[in-house]
Every structure is written in C-alpha cells, then in structure tokens.
DOFIDO-997443 format. One record per residue (C-alpha): residue number from 0; x, y, z. Coordinates in steps of 0.2 Angstrom, whole numbers. Example, Ala and Ser with C-alpha at 12.3 -4.5 7.8 and 13.67 -1.06 7.14 Angstrom:
<pts>
k/X/Y/Z
0/62/-22/39
1/68/-5/36
</pts>
This chain:
<pts>
k/X/Y/Z
0/376/696/636
1/362/683/640
2/351/697/648
3/352/708/633
4/345/695/621
5/329/684/620
6/338/672/609
7/348/658/617
8/356/651/601
9/357/655/583
10/355/644/568
11/367/645/554
12/363/643/536
13/364/626/529
14/366/621/511
15/356/633/501
16/350/620/489
17/345/607/502
18/351/591/509
19/356/584/492
20/370/597/490
21/377/596/507
22/390/584/503
23/396/595/488
24/397/610/499
25/407/600/512
26/419/595/499
27/421/612/492
28/424/619/510
29/436/605/515
30/447/606/499
31/448/625/500
32/453/623/519
33/466/610/516
34/473/619/501
35/474/635/511
36/481/627/527
37/495/617/517
38/500/632/506
39/502/644/520
40/511/631/531
41/523/629/517
42/526/647/516
43/529/647/535
44/541/632/534
45/551/640/520
46/553/657/527
47/558/650/544
48/570/636/537
49/579/647/524
50/591/659/531
51/591/669/515
52/573/674/519
53/576/681/537
54/573/698/532
55/558/710/537
56/548/707/520
57/547/688/524
58/545/691/542
59/529/699/539
60/525/686/525
61/527/672/538
62/516/682/550
63/503/684/536
64/503/666/532
65/501/661/551
66/486/673/552
67/478/666/536
68/478/649/543
69/470/655/559
70/458/666/548
71/451/652/538
72/450/640/553
73/438/651/562
74/424/648/550
75/427/634/537
76/429/619/549
77/413/623/558
78/404/625/541
79/411/608/536
80/404/599/551
81/387/608/549
82/386/602/531
83/389/584/536
84/379/583/552
85/365/596/548
86/367/603/566
87/366/622/562
88/365/628/580
89/378/639/588
90/377/647/605
91/376/666/608
92/394/665/616
93/400/655/601
94/393/667/589
95/401/682/598
96/418/673/598
97/417/669/580
98/413/688/576
99/427/694/587
100/440/682/579
101/434/686/561
102/435/705/564
103/452/703/574
104/460/693/560
105/454/704/546
106/460/720/555
107/477/712/558
108/479/706/540
109/475/724/534
110/488/731/546
111/501/718/540
112/498/722/522
113/500/741/526
114/516/738/535
115/522/727/520
116/519/741/508
117/529/753/519
118/543/740/520
119/543/740/501
120/543/759/501
121/558/760/512
122/568/746/503
123/566/754/486
124/565/773/490
125/576/774/505
126/588/759/504
127/602/767/514
128/590/769/529
129/581/753/527
130/592/742/538
131/592/755/552
132/573/757/552
133/567/740/548
134/577/731/562
135/571/715/570
136/566/724/586
137/555/737/576
138/547/722/566
139/542/714/582
140/535/730/590
141/525/733/574
142/518/716/575
143/513/718/594
144/505/735/590
145/495/727/576
146/489/713/587
147/484/724/602
148/475/737/592
149/466/724/582
150/460/717/599
151/453/733/604
152/445/736/587
153/437/719/587
154/431/720/605
155/422/737/602
156/412/730/587
157/408/714/596
158/403/722/612
159/392/735/603
160/384/721/593
161/379/710/608
162/372/724/618
163/357/723/605
164/342/713/608
165/338/699/595
166/320/694/596
167/315/694/577
168/323/677/572
169/338/667/577
170/342/661/559
171/358/669/553
172/358/668/534
173/376/664/533
174/388/649/536
175/396/659/550
176/391/673/562
177/395/690/555
178/390/708/559
179/379/712/544
180/369/696/546
181/366/699/565
182/361/717/563
183/347/711/552
184/340/700/566
185/340/714/579
186/324/722/585
187/334/736/593
188/340/752/584
189/355/748/575
190/359/765/568
191/374/767/580
192/381/751/575
193/380/755/557
194/388/772/560
195/402/764/569
196/405/751/555
197/405/766/542
198/416/776/553
199/429/763/556
200/429/759/538
201/433/777/534
202/446/779/547
203/454/762/549
204/452/754/532
205/452/770/522
206/468/776/532
207/477/760/528
208/472/760/510
209/478/778/509
210/495/774/516
211/496/759/504
212/492/770/489
213/504/783/494
214/518/770/497
215/516/764/479
216/515/781/472
217/532/785/479
218/538/767/474
219/532/769/456
220/539/787/454
221/556/780/460
222/556/765/450
223/553/774/434
224/570/782/437
225/579/765/437
226/586/756/422
227/574/743/414
228/582/728/423
229/582/736/440
230/564/743/438
231/558/726/432
232/566/718/448
233/557/731/459
234/541/729/451
235/542/710/453
236/543/712/472
237/528/724/473
238/516/715/461
239/512/701/473
240/508/713/487
241/497/724/476
242/487/709/470
243/485/703/488
244/479/720/494
245/467/722/480
246/459/705/483
247/457/708/502
248/451/725/502
249/438/723/488
250/431/707/496
251/430/715/513
252/422/731/507
253/409/721/498
254/405/712/514
255/403/726/526
256/398/741/515
257/385/732/505
258/367/738/506
259/358/726/517
260/341/730/510
261/345/725/492
262/357/710/495
263/349/693/495
264/355/677/505
265/365/669/490
266/374/686/487
267/378/687/505
268/385/670/506
269/395/672/490
270/403/688/496
271/407/682/514
272/414/666/507
273/425/676/495
274/430/687/509
275/435/674/522
276/441/660/511
277/448/667/494
278/461/679/501
279/469/666/513
280/469/654/499
281/477/665/486
282/490/674/496
283/503/660/497
284/499/656/479
285/502/674/473
286/518/676/483
287/525/659/479
288/521/660/460
289/526/678/458
290/542/678/469
291/558/670/463
292/566/670/480
293/551/660/488
294/552/648/473
295/570/645/475
296/569/643/494
297/555/630/492
298/566/620/480
299/581/622/492
300/570/616/507
301/562/602/498
302/579/597/491
303/586/596/509
304/572/586/515
305/574/574/501
306/592/572/504
307/590/569/523
308/576/556/519
309/589/546/508
</pts>
C-alpha cells in the first residue's frame, strides 16, 4: 500500500466555515453520536432482556442496532476530535481501515434489512411454515453469511482503491475517508474502480432492493385479503421496516452514485453525513415509536429496573 502511493497521510475536511464554527460542529456530531448510541443500546437491552421479543424479527433488530452503534462509531468520534483539536491528519492505513469498515457496515446493514423483509413475508404470507424456516439456527447462519460476504465485498473495494496512486493532493473533502472522495484525488485511471462501484450497486444493492420490493408486493397482496383489524396489525409491523429501508437506500445511493463532477464539497459533506449518521440515529426511533411491542417491552424493562432499584 505504501509503495503504490506518493501520499503518506491524508488531511480530512475541518469545519467548512472556519475555526469559529468548530465548536458548533463538535456539538452537533457529539449529540448525534450520543443519541444514536443510547437509543440503539436501549433497543439491544430491551430485545435481550424481554423474553417476549426473543423471536427472529427482534433478533435481527437487535443485530441491526449493534451494527448501527458500530457504524456511527467509525466516523463521528474521530470527526469530534478533529473539530476540537484541529488535527485533520489521518494515515493511509487509517484511511483504508475507515473505508473498509464503512463499506462493511453498510453492506451488512443492507443484508440485514433484506432478511428482515423476507422475515415479514414469511410471517404474514406463510405463517404455518414460519417457525420451521425461521428457526434460531437459520437466523445465526444468515447472520454469519451476511458478515462474511460483507467482509469480501468491503475487501474488494478497499483493495482496488488503494492500488491507485494518490499524487494530486492529500486533502479529502470529507469529515471521513470515503471512496468517492479518494477517487477524486487519484492520478491513476479510476475507470475500473467506478465501473466496480456501479456494478456492485446494480448487482448487490439492486438485487437486495428487488428482493425487498418483491417481499412487500407479496405482503400487501396478502394483507388486502385480511379483515380491517388484521390488515392494520400487519401493516403496523411492516411500516417501520419500509421507512428504515427508504432512508438507508436513498442516502447510500446519493453518496455513491452522485456525479463527482457536479457535486460541490458542501453537498458531499451533507450527503455523507446523512448516509452515515441519519439512518443509525433514526432506526431505533422509528422502530420504538411505531412498534407497540417494543414500547411495551421498554416500559416493562424500565419498570423492572425501577423496582429493583427500590
């Protein structure tokens, strides 16, 4: 990696409005991070402590919350430190690690959301076969497959990126290292890298999106045959997942398929912040506010803690 580049370190973007706004950016990043971490930690605690939530749907919701805590921890704490200290430097190895982990978490999140859509399809459209198919062993295997395939996916993209030469500049116009920003800095031919991003977006992201859409087409066609009360209950379990998928896919698409030549620095920062910070922040809020079982479980767990405290 060191031999393939003339750059020994990269400089991340500081506060776009100068030093006067650094503290404001620090507070925004810090509050978003703490809110995200605490909300997701609450979901993990509740889905673990409440035995009523020990079902496949909440098994993947717990995994999603753990993943979101890791996802936002990759970029935001470092951005907070940079805003306070003004030290924008990050080593080439550190930049490669950050890119690898961001891609890995994004891919795992997409696969988890796809599995959760299929889980809802089985629960609503094939309820008799649901316990047989979605058993604990199958859930664990699907989790391991998601993690291992995402490792390969992230490794391919990261390896291809750091085979390039970076000799134009070492200033990354982002608050963290990401693929589009680094491709702009390369003095090598990046056609293959851009083609790989497009191909993976079509095959992996497009394939998952297709499976999610097909799952919900089958779900809605089945739900419309129910009575009004049963259909409302089915929709209430699907709505949070639809919102989460929409937020995540729209923000990720905006980051990786935007036109580099026409996007300015501020637009890049806003899109990347939305992609890495907003979905992890909103996921637990959407699931806890829209899901009666989660809200009731939160009350039970908090009530138990209060009683034990007395």
